[in-house]
N, C-alpha and C positions, 0 to 999 in steps of 0.2 A: 534444604540444610538449613537449620535454625539460624537467622541472622543474629552473629554475636558481635559484640561491641570490640572493633578492632581499633586500637588508638595507641600511639606511642609518643614519649616525651623524651625527646633526648637534650635533655638543658645542658649537657657538657659536651654532647656531640657537636651540637649546631651552635648553640650558645657559648659552647666553650672552647672548641676545638681551634678557633680564630682568635681567642682573646689575647690580650698581650698585658693586662693590666694583673691577673692573676696565674700567670703561667705556671704549670705543674708538670716538672719533668720528673714524674713519679716513678719511672723506672729505669733512671739514669743511674743509681746508685747498685743496679743488679748487674750492669754492664762493667767489667774493669778495662783500663786503657789494654789498646793492642801491645805496647811496648811492656806491659807488666810481666814479668817472668818470675817463676817458683824457682830458685835455686838451691835451695837448702831440702834433703830428704824429711828433716823433721817436721818442715812447713807440709809437705804435701802428706804425709802421715797425719799431720793434723788435720788436714784439710778433707781427706777420704773420711776419717774417724765423723767429723762435723757431716758429711754427706752423709753416711749412714745413720746419724740420729736422725736426722730430717726425712730420710725415708721411713726411719720407725714410726717417727710422728706422723708421716700420712697414713699409716696402717694403721695406727692406733693413737686417734688424737686426742685423747685424755691425757698423754705424756706431755708434761708440764715443765720438764727440766730442758729447754730447748737452749742452746746459745742462742742469745738475743741477735747476734750479728749475722744470723741468717733469718731472722724476721723483717717482714717487710710490711711496717705499719703504715697505711694511706692515710694520712691526717685531712680532715675535714676544713677546709679553710674557713675563718670568721668573715664573711662578708664586710662585718662593722669594726675590725682590727681599728684600734685607735690611731696605729701609726698609720693610715690614709684616709680617716673622717675630714681632714683636713683639705683633702682633694675632692670631696664629694659636695656639689652644689647642685641638686637637683632642681630648686626653687626657681626656676628660669622665668625671666622677666613675662610678664604674662602678653600674649599676642593679641593685638587688636586688628581686625580685619579692616583693609582700608579698600582694598580691591571690589568692586561689585561685576560680577557677571553679568553679562548682555545676553549670552548664550548658553543654551543647557538642550540635553538632549530629551524629547519626548516621548512617551511609551510605544508611537509607533516608528523611532528610529530618526526621527526629521529633526532638524535645529531649530530651534525655536529663538526669538528674539525678544527679549523684555525691551520696547520701546518706549517705555516711561522713563528707562534711564538712558537711552540713547540720544544722541544729538540729532539736530535736525538734519534731513537728507540724508540718513543713514542708510548705506548698502553693506550688505554682510556677505562673506563668501567660505566656502570649505576648501582644504585642500589635503587630499590622501598622502601619508607619510608611508610608502609602501617598503619593507624589507628585502633587501638585495641578496643575492646567491651568494655572497663574499665573505658570511660574516655580519656581527653585528655592526662593524663599521660604515657598511656600504647600505644604503638607503637612497631612494630616490624619492622626488616629488610629483605628487600629479599635478594638473591645470587645476588653476583657481575655479571654482564652481559656483555658480547663486546659490544661495541658501533656499530659496524660494522653489526651485527647478527640481531638485531631487534629494533623495537622504545618502549621507555617506555610505561607502560600501566597504570601509576598512577598519581595522582594528585601530589605528592612531590617527589622527587627524587633526588639522590646524584650523582655526577659525579667527577671519581678520573682519572687520568693520571700517568701513572709512564714510567721511563727512565731507561732501565736494571734493571728492577723489583724493582726501588723505586721510593715512591711516592713523586712527587714534586708538583701536582695541585690536589685543591679539591673545590668544590663549590656544589651550591644547586641550583635546579629550580624547579619554579611551572608551572602547566598547568592545563588544566580542561579535562578529559576525561568523554563525556558524558554517562550518563546513561540511561537504558529504561524508559519512564516515560509514566503514563496515563493521562494526561492532562485534567483539570476540563471540563465538556461540559459548554461552555459560547456563547451557540446559543441565548438566551435569554438575555443576559446583557453583559456590557463591565466588565473583569476581569483585573484589573491593577496589575502591579510588585509591590512588594513592597520591599524597599532596606533601612536599617539601619545604619548609620555609625556614631560609635561613637570615638570621639577623647579623651581619657580619661585624667581627672584631668584638663579639661579648662573650665574657666568660662566664660560668655558670655564678660565680659570686657576682659579678656585674648584673646578670638577670635578677639575680633575687633582691638584690638592691633595687632595680628600677622598673622591674616587671612583674613584683609579686601579685597582683590581681590576676594577670595572663596566667602565671604557674599554678594560682592557688586554684583557677578555673580546671584547669588541666587535670589536677591532681586529686581534688576533692569532688569535682561534679562531673569529669570524664574518665575518673579512676585511671589516670594516664598511667604508664610505667616509666621510672625514671631509671637511669643507667648511672650509677655514680662510678667514678673513675674512668669514665669510658675517654681516653685520654686523646689527644689530635696527635699526629703522624707527621707532620710538615712543620714549616716555620710560618708559612702564610696560605691565602685562599688557594692558590694553584696546586700545590700536591694534596692537601687534604681534600680538595673537590675533584681531584685526581683519584683519591682512592673510594670516596663513599659514592661516587656518579657512574665509574664505572670500572672498580676493582683492579686500578693499576698504582702500581708505586712508582715514585720520582726516582732516578738514580742519583746516587750521592758520590760526591766528588771523593775519588779513593785515596787522593795524594795528603789530604788533611782529615785531621780526626775533631770529631765534635763540634761539626758545621752544619746549618741547615741544608737541606735538600737543595740542589741547584736544578733549576728547570732545563733540560738540555733541548727542548724545542716549545712551539706552543702548545698548550694543554690541549685544546680542542682543533688540532688539525683534522682535517677531514676525514682521512682514512681511521684514524684511531676511533675518534668520536662516533662515524657513522657505523663502526663496526660493535663498539662496545658501550656507546652511553644508555644508559639504562632507560632515558626516553625514547631513545629512538628504537630501541626493543620493543619497548610496550607499543609503540605507533606501530610498528609492523605485525603486532596481534589485533589492530584495531581500536587502539586508544586515542582518543584525540590528546594532544599534548599542548601543554603551555611554557614557554620560557618566558617568566617574570622577573626580568633584572633591571636594576635602575642605573647599573652603571654598563656601559658598553663594553669594557674591555677584559673582562675577567675571563669570560668565555668567548672568545670572538666568532669561533665557528657555529655554538651550539643553536643560534637561532636559526640557522640553515634548516635543521632536522626536526623543527617544531610546528605544529600545527599553526599555534597562536605566539605571539612575540611582543613584548613591549621595547625592544629594541631601538625602533626609530624615536619613540620618546624621550629617552636616557640621550641619544645622540642630538637631537635639538636643545636638551637642557644644556650639554656641553659645549655645543655651538654657538648657541646666540646667549650673552652674558644677560639680557633682560629677564629669560626665564629663570635662571639661576639663581640671580642675585636679588630679582625683583617681584614681581605678582606673583609667581607660582609659589613662593616659599612664602616670604615676609607679609605681602599683602593679602594673602589668602589664608595665611596662618595652617598650612598644610607642606607636608615632605613627600619626598617620593614614596614613602609606605602609603600615604593616601592612595597612591595610583597604584601602586602594588596589589592592594586588597580590593581597588573598584576593579581591576582588570581579573583578579581570583575570584571575587563576587559574581561577576558576569560570565567567567567562565564555568562556574558550577551550575547557573542557572540556565544557562544555553544548551548545555550538556546534561540534563539532570537525569536523563534515562540512559546515559551510556558510561562505561567504566571511563575513568579519565585518569590522566596524569598531568601532575602541577610541580616544577620546579621554581619557587620564588625566591630572589635574592635580593635584599635590602643592603646596602652599603651606605649609602649617604648617611644615614640617620647617624651611626656610632662610630664609624671607621675611625674619622678624626675628632669626635669631638665627646670627650668623657660622659659628660652629664646630659647629651642630646635626647641619650634613648629615655628619660623619664617622661617625654611626649607620648612615649609609644604604647603605654600600659593600657590607656583607655580605650584608645583607636582598637587596640589588639583584641580586646576583651568584648567591646562591641560586634565587631567581626563575627568572633567565634560565637557570640551568643546568637546572633543573626544565624548563622549560618552551621547551628549546634546538631541539625540533622544530618547535614554532609558531614561534618565531621565525626559522627557517630557510627558511621558506615565506611567511614576509611581508614586506611593506615595513614597515619598524620603525625610525621614528624618534624619536631621542631628544635 
């Protein structure tokens, strides 16, 4: 089968379904309140006539004298509306790198130490951070192993260096250690990679403001498909993730009208996720899978069913203040998005000959800060250009 370019850009599904600055309740006017009643027979007859006109319009599109009351015009929001410009301050103070990495992974998978930067009598060790079987909240730490003895055999690990037995350096590293897989037999048809990349709490308008290069790359260079007016189905990440990851809607509270969906149980409980999570289904068909989330609490059980996960890193960031507020971000001038992209790049490289699925979900960058998304555009664009061949043969949703 001819290898066709398969690419989809869902800039309002993923950029937009979790947005809270440009919420578009586009379909609300079409749903009358439950307590609305038509008591007048004349009103009923008028409604029936208007309904007949609407049906005639569907049969004859050229009819123009349709009552405007029954037309639904979906407006395109202006990302630069004058009423919101005072809140937009994308020129964040330039970050200056103060942290110097003593350790890095070499091409053979061993940790190397830059002893030119190290203190006298320095010894360094690494420690595996191992995902647990009770969700992203559970993980264990392996023993400390001397760097010179062997290479790390886990995806997420911590490194520390000591001088005269006093710790003065600590950081986190990520990689992908491939696992044995049985890829699906694709002799009869082409099987594509599937990558979903979520940047949480970003509407389409916000994406146009702060990710113009990334969106332009998708639309012009990759000929991506944009789905306008593809609206969110719930108030926040849980119900929306519920819908597009395993096709389940979240029950609403029937006692009240016009309220956000209520989560009646944890979204990713073992039974539901195991049976319906798209990543789990594809894994059963032989796809290696990556659950690449920078916040440990959105889908607590999802990492249980993934070949690889970033979950231990997000737990470490939450657990240790020095990681969250110090050198992993400020001193190194990077965010969790850098770790997401590093993990995904490794995943793409290590499984280059296998169809694969990844769910990449970044929350830290934009969930609590309106303007921090501006730092992502160049980083995302660089990643996409480096991995353009992979994107070109994948179903890529963003």
